N, C-alpha and C positions, 0 to 999 in steps of 0.2 A: 395604448391610447390611439384614438382614431382621428388623425388630422389635427389641424390647429383649432384652438377653442372657438374662434370666430367662425370658421368653416363649419364646425359642429353645430353652433347656434343657428346658423343659416339653414343647415340640413333639418334641424328640429323644426324650424319655422315652416319649411316646405312640407313637412309631414302634417302640419295643421292646415292643409289646403282648404280654402273656402271660409276660414274664420279670421277675424282679427286675432293676432297672437303676438306674444312676446316670449323670446327664448333667452335664458340665462345659463351660461356655462361657467362653472368654477373648477379649475384644474389645480392640482397640488402635487408637488414632489418635495418631500421633506423628510427629515430625520431628527431623532431626539435621542441623546445619550444621557440617561438618568444615572445618578450616583447616590449611594447611601453608605454611611460609615466609611467614606473614602474609597469605595469600590464601585466601578461602573457596572451597572446592571440594567435590565429592561431596555435594551436598544430597540427603538421603534423606527421603522422605515415605512413611509406611505407614498404610494403613487395612486392617485385617484382623480376622477373627474365626475362631476355631478351635473346633470342636465335638468333644468326646471323649465317647464313649458306652461305659460299662462294663456288661456283661451278666453276671449271676450265675446259674449252674446247678449246684446241688449242690456248693457250695463251690469251683466252678471259675469263674475270672474271665477273661472275654474283653474285650479293649479294642480299640476302633477310633477313628481320628481322621480328620477331614476339614474342608475349607473350604466345601463346598457346603451351602447351607441350605434349598433347596427341599424340599418334602415327599418327592419321589421319592428325592432324594439322602440324606435322613435315613433312609428305609426301607432303602436300600442300606447305610448305615452300621450300622444295627441288625442287618442280616443278617450283615455281616462280624464284628461283635462277638459275635453268637451262634455263628457258626462257630468263632471263636477260643476261645470258652468250651467248645464241644464237644470241641475237640482239645487242651485243656489239662488236665493232671492235677489232681485235687482237692488243695487246699491246706489242710492241717490247721490252719494258723495264720490262715486267713482269718477275720476277726472278724464278717463280715456287714456290712451297710450301717449307717451311723450313724443313730441316732434323731434326730429334730429336738430342738434345744435353743435356749434363749434366747441371743442373740448380744449381745456387749458393744457399747455405743455408743462409737464412735471418731471421731477426726478423720481427715484424710488426703485431702480433696478441696478444691481451690481453684479457683474460677471463673476468676480471672485466668489461672492456668496453663492451664486447659482451653481458654481462648479464644485462645491463642497460635497464630498461623498461620505458614506458611513464611517470609513476609516478616519477621515478628517474630523468628523464630529466626535468620535471616540478619543482621538488625539487631543482635541481641544478641551474635552471634559477632563482628561488626564492632566492637562496643564493646570486646570483649576485645582485639582486634588493635590498636585505636586507643590502648589504654592501655599498649602494650608498645613499648619502644625497641629490643628485639631481635626476631629472627625468632620468630614464635609458632606453635606447633603444638597441635592439640587439637580440641575440639568444643564446641558448645552444643546441648543436646537438651532437649526437653520432650515430655510425652505424657500422654494420658488412657487408662487401662486400666479394664476392669471384668471381674470374675470372678463368674460366676453358677453356682449348683449347684441341681439338682433331683433327687430320688430317689423310688423307689416306697416308701421307708420314711417319706416325708413331709417330707424336708428341702426347703426352698425359701428360698434366700438369695442375695443379690447384694451386691457392694461396688464402687462406682466409686472410683478412685484417680487422683491426679495426681502427677507427679514432674517435677523440673527439675534439670539438672546442667550445670556447665561444668567442663571440664578444660583446663588451660593448661600448656604446656611451653615455656619460653623457652630457646632453644638456638641457639648458633653454635659454630664451631670453638673448642674449649677451654673452653666454659662452658655450663652448663645448670641450670635451676631449675624446680621443679614446684609447682603448687598446684591445688586444686579446690574447688568448692562444690556442695552438693546439698541439696535440700529438697523437700517437697511443695507449697511455696508460692513462687511467682515472686518475691515481694517480699523473700525472704530470700537470694536468689542475685544477687550483683553480679559480672558478668563482668569488669569493669574491676578490681575489687579482687583477684580471682584472678590476673589477668595481672600486676598490679603486685607481688604477692607472689612470683610465679614469677620475674620480672625481678630483683627485689632479691636473691633467693637466687642466681640465675645470676651476678650481678655478683661475688659473693664466691667463686665456684668457679674463677676463673682461676688458673693457676699451680699446679695440683693436684700434690701429691707422694705418694709411696708410703708405706705403713705396714707395719711388721713384723707377721707373724702373731702372735697371742697372745690372751689374755683381757683385755678392757678394760671399764672402767665406761663407760656410754653413756647418751645421751639419744635416745629415739625419738620423733619427731614423730607426731601422730595417724595420718598416712598410713602410716607404717612400722609402727606398733603394730597398726593395724587389720588389715593384710595378714598379719602374723605370727600374730596371735590367731585370725584366721579359719582358717588352715591347721591350727592346733592344735585348734581347737574342733570342727571337723567330725568328727574321730575321738574327741576327748576327752569331748564332752558329748552324744553321741547314745546312746540306749538300746540300739540294735542292737549296737554295739561292746561295750557293757557286758555284754549277755547272751552274746555270743560270746567274752567274756574276752580281747579283743584291744585294748581301749581303755585310755587312761591312767587312766580312772575306776575300772577294775576293781580291787577290793581296796583302794581309797583313799577311798571315800565315808566321810564323817564324820571325816576326818583333816585336820589342818592341814598343807598341802603347799605353800602359797604365803605370801608376805609378808602380814602381817595388814592392811596397807594396801589389799590387793586385794579388792574385792567386785565380782562379775560376775553379771549376770542375762541371761536372754533375755526381752525384753519387747516384743512386737509391738504393745502397746496404748499405748505412750509417744508422745504427740504430737510430741516432739522428733525422733522417728525417721521411719519411713515406715509408718504404722500399718496393721494388718490385723485383721479381726474374726474370721476363721475360716481353717482350713487346707484342704488339698485333699481332705479327706474330708467337709468341712462341719462339723467339730467346732470349738467356740469356742476362740479363742486364750486362753492363760493366761500370766501372768508367771511365769517359773520362776527361782528363785534357784539359780545354779550354784555360786558361791563366795561365802562370807560371811566377811569378815575373815580371809581366807586358808584357810578350811576348805572343802574340796570337798564340797558338800552336795546336789548334784542333777544330773540329766540330763534331756533332753527326750524325750517319748514320743509315739508315735502309737497307734492302736487295735490294730494288728498286734503290735507289740512288747509292748503292755500285756497282750494275751492270752497271749503267750509267757511272760510273767512270772507265770503261773498266777493271774491275777486280783488280785494284790496291788498292781497299779498301774492307773492310769487315763490315758487320753490327755491330754496337755497342749496339744493343738491344734498339733502339729508334723508332721503328715503332709506329705511332699513331693509334687511332681508325679509322676504314674505313670512318667514317663520316667526318673526317678532313684530309684524306689521301692526298688531293691536297695541303696541307700545307707542306708536306714532314716530315721528322723526327724532333721531337721537344725535347728540353731539359726540361723535366718535374721535374727534381730534382737538381736544381742549388745549389751549396754550395760554399760560399766564405770563405776563410781562415781568421781567426781573426788576429788582430794586437796586439798592446802593451798597448793601453789605457784601464783603468779599468772601465770607465764610460763615458756617454755622457757629463758630466760636464768637464771631462778632455779633450774631443774633443773640447768643447767650448773654453777652455783655449788655445788650439792650434790654433783655428780660430781667436781669438782676437776680431775682429769686423766683424759682418756678420749676418746671420739669422739661426734660429733653426726650423726644419721642422719635424713634427710628422708623417704626413700622406699625400698621394696624391690621387687625383681622377680625373675623366674625362680625362684620358690620351688618346692621339692619336699619331700615328706614322706619321710624316711629310715626312721624307726622310729615308727609311731603309738603303740605300747605305751609308749614312753618319751618321746614328744613331741619327737623330734629332727627339725629342719627345716633345710634348706639353701637358699642363694640368694645374692643379690648386692644391694648398696646402689646407689643411683643418684640423679642430679639434685639433689645437695646433701649431700655427706658432708664433715665437717670435724673437725679435731683440737680438743679442749678442753684448754686449758692454764691453770692458775691460776684455774679456774672461769669462764673466758671462752671463747667460741666463736672459734677462731683459724684456723689454716692450713687451706686446702682440701685434700682428699684425693681420690685417684682412687677409682673404684668398688671396693668391697671385697667379696671373697668371704667367706661366713660359713657355719658350721654350728653351730647352737645347740640345746641341750636346753631347750625353752621353759619347763618347770617350774623348771629351774635359773635361767633368766633372770628368772622371776617370783618366785623365792624371797627375793630381797633387793632391795627397791625403795626407794631413798632418798627418792623423792617422785613425785607425780603432779600435773598441773595441775588447777585447780579445775573448769574448764568442759569437759565432753566435747564433742567435735566429731562431726558426722555425716559419715561417710566413705562414699562411694558404692561399692556392690558389684554394680551392674548390669553384665552382660556385653554386652547388646544383640545377642546372636546369635540367640536363639530368641524365643518369645513374651515380650513385655515384662512383667516382674513386679518392681516396684521393691523393692530391698533395700538396706540400709545398716547400718553399725555405729557406735554412739555410743561414742567413746573419748577420753580425755584424752591428752596427751603423758605419757611415763613415763621416769623415770630408773632404770637397772638397774645392779647391781654386776657383772654377768656377761654379756658379749657376746663370743663367740669368733670372731675373724677368722682365716681359714684361708689367705688369699692376696689378691692384687690383680688387678684387671681393667683395662679401658681407662679413660682419662681422661674427664672430662665433655665434653659437646658432641655435635654431630650427626656 
C-alpha cells in the first residue's frame, strides 16, 4: 500500500489537474475465519485499497475507480473519469462539491481490534467452536478500514475504523439456534458466549410442530427486529422516496403512526454503534430523529435530495457510496430507544399467547408505500403459551405490514443490542443497527416451511 489514505486521495486529486474533482479512498485490512461442522475452513485475508475519482465538468459527473496507486495509474484514472464526465448528460440536481466543514469527534477505533492477525482470528473462531456441544457454523471476522476524502473544494478528511463480529449457528438434523455479537472493540465480543447462546436456543427447537396461518401476538428478538426494520427503513426514511412520493413517509410526516413507545433515530455518532464522522460526500454526520413517541418526524438527506427540495432542507450527512447513489440517502445507523422490560421472558409474559421469533431471512419488499414485507423465520421459532416460551415451531412464512406491526407494542426490552449489517461482499464499511427486543400485537403468519436444522 502506498502511503496514508488521505495522502493518496490528494495525489489522485492532483492527477485530475484542471478539473473540479473529488477523490475517495477506501483502505481495508481484514480477515475472516469461517467454520462449518465445527471445523475452521476458508480463511480469508484482505489487504486492499480502492481509489475513486469523480470529475465534474459543467454539472456533468464522471466517476472512475481503480486499485492501482502509482502516479501513472492515477493519471489514467483521472482520464477515465474526465472521459465519463464528457459523455454524461448535465444533471440539474447536481449540487456541486461539498464545502469543508468541521467534523464531529467520534469513537470507533480500537487498537486491540486493529492488531488482530490471522492466527488470532483462527483462535477466536476455535473458541466459539470449543464452546458448542453441537455442530457449529459461522465465522469470526475483524478488520481495520479507513475512508479518506479530498476535493478541489477544500475538503480533506479521513477516518480509521475497526470492527469485529462473530456469527454462530448451532445446527444438526432437527435443531438449530442462532446468535451473533458485533462491536468496534474486540473486548466486547465473546465468541464462546455467542456459541453458547446459539446452542441453548437449538436445544429447545427439537420436535418442532406446525402452526396455522393467522395473525399472532409475537416477540421478536433483536436479530429479527433489526432485519425487519432495516428492510422497512430503506424505503420509509430516505428523502428520495419522500420526494418521489413513493415512500411510507410521504403524507405522514408529523403524524402519530406507530405506538407511542417507539422512538427511532439514525445516529452514526453513537459510540454504542459503529460510529462515522462523515458521509460519502464529506458532509458531517448528524443524528436524525425519525420517530418520536410514535410520531413520524423525519427522514435522512444528502446534498442532492436537499437541492431537489428547493433549498428548504440541508444534508444530514447521509450520502451513500456512488455505487448505490440511485437509492438516495440511506439510514445506515438506525437506533431504537429501549423500553421497560428486563428480558424477552418479560415480553413473552406481556404477549400471553403468541409466537417467539429469533431470526428472519429471505426478506423481500412487497409494497414500499405501505411498508409490506415478506419472509420466513428461522433458527429458533417457538409458541408462547400462558406468557411462557413453550413449543418449538417449524420455520414460518410471513407477510407483515410493518407500520401495523409497530402500531401496537406491548413492550420493548431496556437495552438495545448492536446487530451486525455488514455483507462482506464489497469494500468493508462497518454498519449495524441498535435495537431492543420487541413485543407486537400483530404478526401475520401465512404458511409454514421446513423444520429447524441442517
